[in-house]
N, C-alpha and C positions, 0 to 999 in steps of 0.2 A: 392446210386452210381449211377449217368446218364449216359448214353450213350453218351452224349456228353463232360462230363468229360473225359472220356474214349479215347476218337477220339483226346482231347485237349492233352491230358498228350503223344501220341502215336507220334502228328504232331512235338505237340512239343520239345520232347527228339530227335526226328527225325533233327531238324530242329539245335537243339544245338549241336550233335554230326558231322552232317554236316561242317558246318561253324567252329565248331573249331577245329575237325580232322582232317577238312581239312586246317587249317593253317599250321598243323604239316607235314602233307604228301604233300601239294604241296606248299607253301610259306617258311617253316623252314629257307632256306638259303637267303630269302627277308626281315624279319620280324625278326628274332630274336624269343628270350622269351619274350620280350615286346610285341610284336604282335600278339603271339599266346596267352597272357595272355588278353591280349583284345580283342582278339576276343571270346574268350569264354566269359568274363564279358559283353561284349556291346549286345550279340547276347541276354545274358538271361537277361539282362534291358529291350529288347522290348519283350521281351517272358514273362515276367511279367504284364506287360502291356496290351499284345494282348491275352491273355488265363488266366491271374491270377484268372479275376473274373469267369470264366469259371471253372479249375480244379485247381486253386490255384499255376499253375505253379512249380509242384514239378520239374518235367522233371528230378531227380533222386530219386534212389530207397534211398540212405542214406536219403533224406529229408524229405519224404515219412515214412522212420523209425522214425524219430524224431516226424512227426506228430501223427503215430496212439501214439508211447510211450507218446506223451503230451494229448492225448485223444483230437484230434481234428480232425480225424478220426477213422472208424472204424476198426477194422480188416478184413473185410471183402473187405473194399472201400481198401483198404493198401495194399494184393493183385490182386487187379483188375489191383490199379497202377501199382505194378512190372512188372506183365506181361505185358502190352503195354509200359511201359518203357524201357525194355530189348526189347521187338521187336522193337520198334520204332530205336534202337542204331542201332541192328544186321542191319536193312531196310539201315538206313543213311550208314552205313560203307560199303555194298552193293553198294548202288550207288558210293561213293568211288571211290572201288575197278573196279566198268564198266568204271569210268572216266579215271582211269588210261590206260586202253585197246582203250583208243576214239584218242588220242594223240601220236604217236613219241616222242617228245619230251618235253613230262609232265614230267616235277622231281619229283621222287615219293622217300621222305623219307626211309631208309632202312626198319626201325620198323613197317613202316605202321602205326603210330600213337599212337603205344602200347606201354604202361607202362611192368616197367623190374624192376628187381633188380640182383645184383651181376656183371657178365661183360656185362648185359643191363642195365647196368645204366651210367650216364654216367662219374659221380663220385664217382664209383663203392660200389655203398650202398650197404649193406650186408642184407639179406631176413626180420633179426631185426628190424632193421635201416628202411626199406621200410615201415614193418607194423605197426612200431610205427609214423612213420609220416604221414601214408597216416589216421589214429585213432585220430591225432592232428587238422591235417589243416581238413579236413572233422570236424569234430567236432567245429572247430572255424567256418565255414563255414555255418555248419547246426545250432549252434548258431543264429549266424545273422538272418539267416531266419529267427529262431523260435522268435526272439526278434522284428525283424523290421515287422512281420504279427501279432502281438500281438493285442490286443484289445485297450489295452492302447498306440499303437504306431502311429506314425503318418501314416495313409494310401496311401502317396503321394509319400511318401519316400522309401517304401519299395525295387519299382525297381533299386531303385540307389545305395540303402545299399547292397543288396543283389548282384548286378552285380559287382559294387565295391570288396565286400569280395571276390567273387569267381576269379577275376582277382587278387587279391594280394595274394592268397594261392598258385596257378598256379606261380608266380612270386618264390615263395621258392622250390615249387615240381618237377616244370619242370627239373632243374639239377642232381635231387636227383634218381628220380624214373618214371621219363616223368607225374606226378601229376595226378592222376590218379581221385581222389576225388571224384567220381559216377563210381559205377559198370557198368552201364550201359553204358556208354563213354568206359570203358574199354574191358568190352567181345564184343561188337561190331567189332570193329578193329580185336581182337585177334582172335575171328573166323574164319577171311580171311588173316593173318598173320601166324595162327599154327604154330608148333614148338614151340621152347621156351615162345614165346609171348602165347602160349593159353596152357602150361603146368604152368604158373604164374601167369594166370590171376587170381585163386582162391583168391590168396592176395588180388585181387584190389576190391573184389566185398564183402570177410569177413571183411578187414578192414575198409572202408568206411562203412558199418553199423554199425559195433561198434562205429565208432566214432559219428554218427549219434544219436545210445542209451546214450553215452555219454553227447553227448551234451543234448538232454530231460532230463536229470538228474538232469544236470549245472542249465539248465535253468528255470526246475520247484524249484529246491532251491532260486534260485535269487525272483523267481515270488510267491514267496508264496506257496510255496509245491506244483507246480502244477496249479494252478489257475489262470484266466486272469484279477484275480484286480488288477489295478493302485497300485504299488507302494510307498511307500508312500514317501513325497518330503525330 
């Protein structure tokens, strides 16, 4: 595990959260769900090409979970990635929080870009529903990441595939629980929003990690028990 990779993951997660959550905090009245989904997806496309060759551009602890269970990185590397990813998410949220103090006319969404269930869900999704949707949506996303970055995949298409996948799952998840999908993205804003956002954030850390693990299992079954061999035509 190189220091360059750790720095890349820190910076990448910071940028993802800054742009993605920033679109929720400042632009929700202007862009709506489609704009927010595109913000997350497009910035991830850029990050894959910018830092992918250095760190793999995980920028998401759930993706790292899928990678370590697929034996593409070691457990020690995974722990290092998780530390800098969560740090990057918190720093990004801190920058967004600071920006809200610099202009009296900056419109700040009441939830500060956090995720939630129950009365904090637009559609009133309960705890069990939120856990299930986070597992499923994160599992779909991580499965696409694992498949798009496999040795038998087309390397040049990885960024487009994962970016579109992230945008797509956000379109489903945003009205349900705010679309966590990424534990680092969820923890950062919750630290500054505090209150119910912080008390509920455990779900948006645990469920995506479960989804990432499930994606690794499914991907392993499809790619010949976890090998990186090309499936038969």
